[in-house]
C-alpha positions as CSV (number, residue, x, y, z in Angstrom):
1,M,0.0,0.0,0.0
2,S,1.1,3.5,-0.6
3,G,1.5,4.4,3.1
4,Q,-2.2,5.0,3.6
5,V,-4.9,3.0,5.3
6,G,-8.1,2.6,3.4
7,L,-8.8,4.3,0.1
8,G,-6.7,3.9,-3.0
9,G,-4.6,0.7,-2.6
10,P,-5.1,-2.5,-4.5
11,P,-8.2,-4.4,-3.4
12,G,-6.1,-7.2,-2.1
13,D,-4.3,-4.9,0.3
14,Q,-7.5,-3.4,1.4
15,I,-9.2,-6.8,2.0
16,T,-6.2,-8.1,3.9
17,L,-6.1,-5.0,6.1
18,L,-9.9,-5.2,6.8
19,L,-9.9,-8.8,7.6
20,N,-6.8,-8.7,9.8
21,S,-8.0,-5.7,11.8
22,S,-11.6,-7.0,12.1
23,Y,-10.7,-10.4,13.3
24,P,-7.6,-9.9,15.5
25,G,-8.2,-12.9,17.9
26,P,-6.6,-16.3,17.7
27,Q,-9.5,-17.6,15.5
28,G,-8.4,-15.0,12.8
29,P,-10.4,-13.9,9.8
30,P,-12.9,-16.0,7.9
31,S,-11.5,-18.3,5.3
32,D,-11.6,-17.4,1.6
33,A,-14.5,-19.9,1.2
34,E,-16.4,-18.3,4.0
35,M,-15.9,-14.8,2.6
36,A,-16.9,-16.0,-0.9
37,N,-20.1,-17.5,0.6
38,E,-20.9,-14.3,2.5
39,V,-20.3,-12.1,-0.6
40,N,-22.5,-14.4,-2.7
41,A,-25.2,-14.4,-0.1
42,H,-25.2,-10.6,0.1
43,A,-25.2,-10.4,-3.7
44,R,-28.0,-13.0,-3.9
45,A,-26.1,-14.6,-6.8
46,Q,-22.9,-16.5,-7.4
47,V,-20.6,-13.6,-8.1
48,T,-17.3,-15.1,-6.8
49,T,-15.8,-18.4,-5.8
50,E,-13.3,-19.4,-3.1
51,E,-10.5,-19.2,-5.7
52,G,-11.8,-15.9,-7.1
53,F,-11.9,-14.3,-3.6
54,R,-8.4,-15.7,-2.8
55,D,-7.0,-14.3,-6.0
56,L,-8.5,-10.9,-5.2
57,R,-7.3,-11.0,-1.6
58,T,-3.8,-12.0,-2.5
59,G,-3.5,-9.6,-5.4
60,I,-3.3,-12.2,-8.2
61,T,-6.4,-10.4,-9.5
62,G,-6.1,-6.6,-9.4
63,T,-9.8,-5.9,-9.7
64,A,-13.3,-7.4,-9.3
65,S,-16.7,-6.9,-10.8
66,P,-18.9,-4.1,-9.4
67,A,-21.2,-6.9,-8.0
68,V,-18.3,-8.4,-6.1
69,L,-17.1,-5.1,-4.8
70,D,-20.6,-3.9,-3.8
71,A,-21.3,-7.1,-1.9
72,L,-17.9,-7.2,-0.3
73,S,-18.1,-3.6,0.9
74,A,-21.5,-4.4,2.5
75,V,-20.2,-7.6,4.1
76,V,-17.1,-5.9,5.6
77,G,-19.0,-2.7,6.4
78,V,-17.1,-0.1,4.3
79,S,-18.0,2.2,1.5
80,R,-17.5,0.9,-2.0
81,M,-15.0,3.8,-2.5
82,Y,-12.7,2.0,-0.1
83,F,-11.8,-0.4,-2.9
84,E,-11.6,2.3,-5.7
85,P,-8.2,3.4,-7.1
86,D,-7.0,6.8,-6.1
87,A,-7.8,8.3,-9.5
88,A,-11.5,7.2,-9.3
89,V,-11.9,8.6,-5.8
90,A,-10.2,11.8,-6.8
91,A,-12.5,12.1,-9.8
92,Q,-15.6,11.6,-7.6
93,V,-14.4,14.2,-5.1
94,Y,-13.6,16.6,-7.9
95,E,-17.1,16.2,-9.3
96,G,-18.6,16.8,-5.9
97,L,-16.5,20.0,-5.5
98,Q,-17.7,21.1,-9.0
99,L,-21.3,20.5,-8.0
100,L,-20.8,22.6,-4.8
101,A,-19.2,25.4,-6.7
102,A,-22.0,25.3,-9.3
103,A,-24.6,25.4,-6.5
104,K,-23.0,28.5,-5.0
105,K,-23.1,30.2,-8.4
106,G,-26.7,29.2,-9.0
107,A,-25.7,27.0,-12.0
108,V,-26.9,23.7,-10.6
109,S,-29.7,23.4,-13.2
110,R,-27.0,23.4,-16.0
111,V,-25.1,20.7,-14.1
112,R,-28.2,18.6,-13.7
113,A,-28.9,18.8,-17.4
114,R,-25.4,17.7,-18.6
115,G,-23.9,15.8,-15.7
116,L,-20.3,16.3,-14.7
117,G,-17.1,15.0,-16.3
118,S,-16.6,12.8,-19.3
119,Q,-18.6,9.9,-17.7
120,G,-21.3,12.1,-16.0
121,L,-22.7,11.4,-12.6
122,S,-24.0,8.1,-11.5
123,P,-27.8,7.7,-11.3
124,K,-27.5,7.9,-7.5
125,A,-25.5,11.1,-7.6
126,M,-27.9,12.5,-10.2
127,A,-30.9,11.7,-7.9
128,L,-29.1,13.7,-5.2
129,V,-28.4,16.6,-7.6
130,N,-32.1,16.6,-8.5
131,E,-33.1,16.7,-4.9
132,L,-30.7,19.5,-4.2
133,V,-31.9,21.5,-7.2
134,A,-35.6,21.1,-6.1
135,E,-34.7,22.2,-2.6
136,L,-32.7,25.2,-3.9
137,E,-35.5,26.2,-6.3
138,E,-38.0,26.0,-3.5
139,K,-35.9,28.2,-1.3
140,E,-35.4,30.7,-4.1
141,A,-39.2,30.8,-4.7
142,D,-39.8,31.3,-0.9
143,A,-37.2,34.1,-0.8
144,A,-38.8,35.9,-3.8
145,E,-42.2,36.0,-2.2
């Protein structure tokens, strides 16, 4: 890991850190098979195997499908961003800062119409933007009366 705990390192480093710190006793962390079963149970589908989880945990595989990462983050109790590379986290933070700046300038409606960045906002983020725009428009209407 690049000297930081949590965000930004390879998923294997993150998983190992989480499991070792979450299960410090003599029993130790769950086996790869147990973790794969928990991830699959949370995903309500067969999204990984014992070997697939082991490969991810040990760094043989450098990434996993969104379904695996979503379920794994829920199982271990961390945000999905915990497993994202630094660049992806930085891009999401940057988009959030752009949104805040646009809100302060009254330009949120334009942001809502086009999204942010080359990939745009996720549907969840766009829902939040829409709620924010509605709230801001309501406050502006109340202030104008």
